[in-house]
C-alpha positions in Angstrom: -109.4 56.2 72.2 -110.8 58.8 74.5 -112.5 62.0 73.7 -112.6 63.8 70.4 -110.1 66.3 71.8 -107.6 63.7 72.7 -107.9 62.1 69.3 -107.3 65.4 67.6 -104.2 65.9 69.8 -102.9 62.4 69.0 -103.4 63.0 65.3 -101.7 66.4 65.4 -98.7 64.9 67.2 -98.6 62.0 64.7 -98.7 64.5 61.8 -95.7 66.3 63.3 -93.8 63.1 63.8 -94.4 62.0 60.3 -93.4 65.4 58.9 -90.1 65.3 60.8 -89.2 61.8 59.6 -86.2 61.5 57.3 -87.3 59.7 54.1 -89.9 57.2 53.1 -88.4 54.3 55.1 -88.3 56.2 58.4 -91.8 57.7 57.7 -93.2 54.2 57.3 -91.4 52.8 60.4 -92.8 55.7 62.6 -96.2 55.3 61.1 -96.7 51.6 62.0 -95.7 52.4 65.6 -98.1 55.4 65.8 -100.9 53.4 64.3 -100.9 50.9 67.1 -100.9 53.7 69.6 -103.7 55.6 68.1 -106.2 53.1 66.6 -108.2 51.2 69.2 -107.4 47.5 69.6 -104.6 47.6 67.0 -101.9 45.2 68.3 -99.7 45.0 65.2 -99.4 47.1 62.1 -97.7 47.0 58.7 -97.4 49.0 55.5 -97.1 47.0 52.3 -97.2 47.5 48.6 -99.7 45.3 46.7 -99.2 44.7 43.0 -101.9 43.9 40.5 -100.6 40.3 40.2 -101.2 39.8 43.9 -97.6 40.0 45.2 -97.2 41.8 48.5 -94.1 43.6 49.6 -93.8 44.7 53.3 -92.0 48.0 53.7 -92.5 48.5 57.4 -94.0 46.5 60.3 -94.2 46.7 64.1 -92.7 43.2 64.5 -91.9 40.1 62.5 -95.3 38.4 62.9 -96.6 41.0 60.4 -93.9 40.2 57.9 -94.5 36.5 58.3 -98.2 36.9 57.7 -97.6 39.0 54.7 -95.2 36.5 53.2 -97.6 33.6 53.9 -100.6 35.3 52.3 -98.8 37.2 49.5 -100.9 35.7 46.8 -103.9 37.5 48.2 -106.2 34.5 47.8 -108.9 33.3 50.1 -111.2 35.1 52.5 -108.5 35.6 55.1 -106.7 38.4 53.2 -108.9 40.6 51.2 -106.3 42.9 49.7 -107.7 42.5 46.2 -110.9 44.2 47.3 -108.9 47.4 48.0 -108.6 48.0 44.3 -112.2 49.2 44.5 -112.8 50.2 48.1 -110.5 52.1 50.5 -111.4 50.1 53.7 -111.8 46.4 54.3 -112.5 44.7 57.6 -112.1 41.0 58.5 -114.1 40.4 61.7 -112.7 37.0 62.6 -110.0 35.3 60.7 -110.8 32.0 62.3 -114.1 31.9 60.3 -112.3 32.4 57.0 -111.1 29.8 54.5 -107.8 30.1 52.7 -105.0 31.5 54.9 -107.1 31.7 58.1 -105.1 29.0 59.8 -101.8 30.7 59.1 -103.1 33.9 60.6 -104.7 32.5 63.7 -101.6 30.4 64.3 -99.8 33.8 64.6 -102.2 34.8 67.3 -104.1 37.2 65.1 -107.9 37.2 64.8 -109.1 40.4 63.1 -107.7 42.7 60.4 -108.4 46.2 59.2 -107.0 47.2 55.7 -106.7 50.9 54.9 -105.6 51.8 51.4 -103.2 54.7 51.3 -102.7 55.4 47.7 -103.3 53.5 44.4 -102.1 53.3 40.9 -103.0 51.2 37.9 -100.5 48.5 38.8 -100.1 48.8 42.6 -101.2 50.5 45.8 -100.0 51.0 49.3 -102.0 49.8 52.3 -101.8 50.2 56.1 -102.9 46.9 57.7 -103.8 46.7 61.3 -104.1 43.4 63.2 -105.7 42.6 66.5 -105.5 39.5 68.7 -109.2 39.9 69.5 -112.0 38.8 67.1 -114.3 41.6 65.9 -111.9 44.2 67.3 -112.3 46.9 64.7 -115.6 48.7 65.2 -116.8 51.8 63.5 -114.8 54.0 65.8 -111.6 52.1 65.0 -112.3 52.5 61.3 -113.0 56.2 61.7 -109.8 56.7 63.6 -107.8 54.6 61.2 -109.1 56.5 58.2 -108.1 59.8 59.8 -104.7 58.5 60.6 -104.2 57.0 57.2 -105.1 60.4 55.6 -102.3 62.0 57.5 -100.0 59.2 56.6 -100.9 59.3 52.9 -100.1 63.1 52.8 -96.8 62.5 54.6 -95.7 59.7 52.1 -96.8 61.8 49.1 -94.7 64.8 50.5 -91.7 62.6 51.0 -91.9 61.1 47.5 -92.2 64.6 45.9 -89.1 65.7 47.9 -87.1 62.7 46.8 -88.2 63.1 43.2 -87.1 66.7 43.3 -83.7 65.8 44.9 -83.2 63.1 42.2 -84.1 65.5 39.4 -81.6 68.1 40.7 -78.9 65.5 41.0 -79.6 64.2 37.5 -79.5 67.7 36.1 -76.1 68.3 37.8 -74.7 65.1 36.5 -75.8 65.7 33.0 -74.4 69.2 33.1 -71.0 67.8 34.3 -71.0 65.1 31.5 -71.9 67.8 28.9 -69.0 69.9 30.1 -66.6 67.0 29.9 -67.6 66.1 26.3 -67.3 69.8 25.3 -63.7 69.9 26.5 -62.7 66.5 25.1 -64.3 66.9 21.7 -64.1 70.6 21.2 -67.9 70.9 20.6 -70.5 73.3 22.0 -73.1 72.4 24.7 -75.9 71.5 22.3 -73.7 69.1 20.4 -72.4 67.5 23.6 -76.0 67.0 24.9 -77.0 65.5 21.5 -74.1 63.0 21.9 -75.4 62.0 25.3 -78.9 61.5 24.0 -77.7 59.5 21.0 -75.6 57.2 23.3 -78.6 56.8 25.6 -80.9 55.8 22.7 -78.4 53.6 21.0 -77.5 51.6 24.2 -81.1 51.7 25.6 -79.6 53.2 28.8 -81.1 56.1 30.8 -79.5 59.5 30.0 -78.5 60.0 33.7 -76.7 56.6 33.7 -74.7 57.5 30.6 -73.8 60.9 32.2 -72.9 59.2 35.5 -70.5 56.9 33.7 -68.7 59.7 32.0 -68.4 61.7 35.2 -67.1 58.6 37.1 -64.5 57.8 34.4 -63.3 61.4 34.5 -62.9 61.2 38.3 -60.6 58.2 37.9 -58.3 59.8 35.3 
């Protein structure tokens, strides 16, 4: 990476591109491509979700070598993949995979030598991580880490924003479906809105089915009549 000014310009352009992405999947796909363009010596990148039990699910990657590596090291064991450390620290570097035990042979066989993990967000049971891979050993110096952390901060905000938007859209859809189902029950059973809603809640609790799913079924049946 060049001057501070060029880094700022690259991050600003990345922020715009992430903001304009349509949904979480596209945001993640754009992010891994941008990461390899912005972070020095990053040859490959992936975004994955790590669960407390150690399972790793890749949600976006620059190429299949990343997905293959994630699958091969999904247990998170050994020195080669230190994802478990990310529960307590936001950044983990592996200087040279060839010097590691565990899954080192799998990674070096893929042509990878060093790794930079950048935690994006975390919960009690899982967290998301941006992982950068380089074909060179000891590739990720302090400048790479600083640039990676700046980029991952933008990415974390973008993913949070997309999730909030999707949750709001789902909430609005759920409200509309429940309203339609309530209206259908009112007409069929000659009851008021409160009584119709109580019927939906009762059916949901009795069948251990989400309220929106009960409502969706009623609306779908009505549409086929």
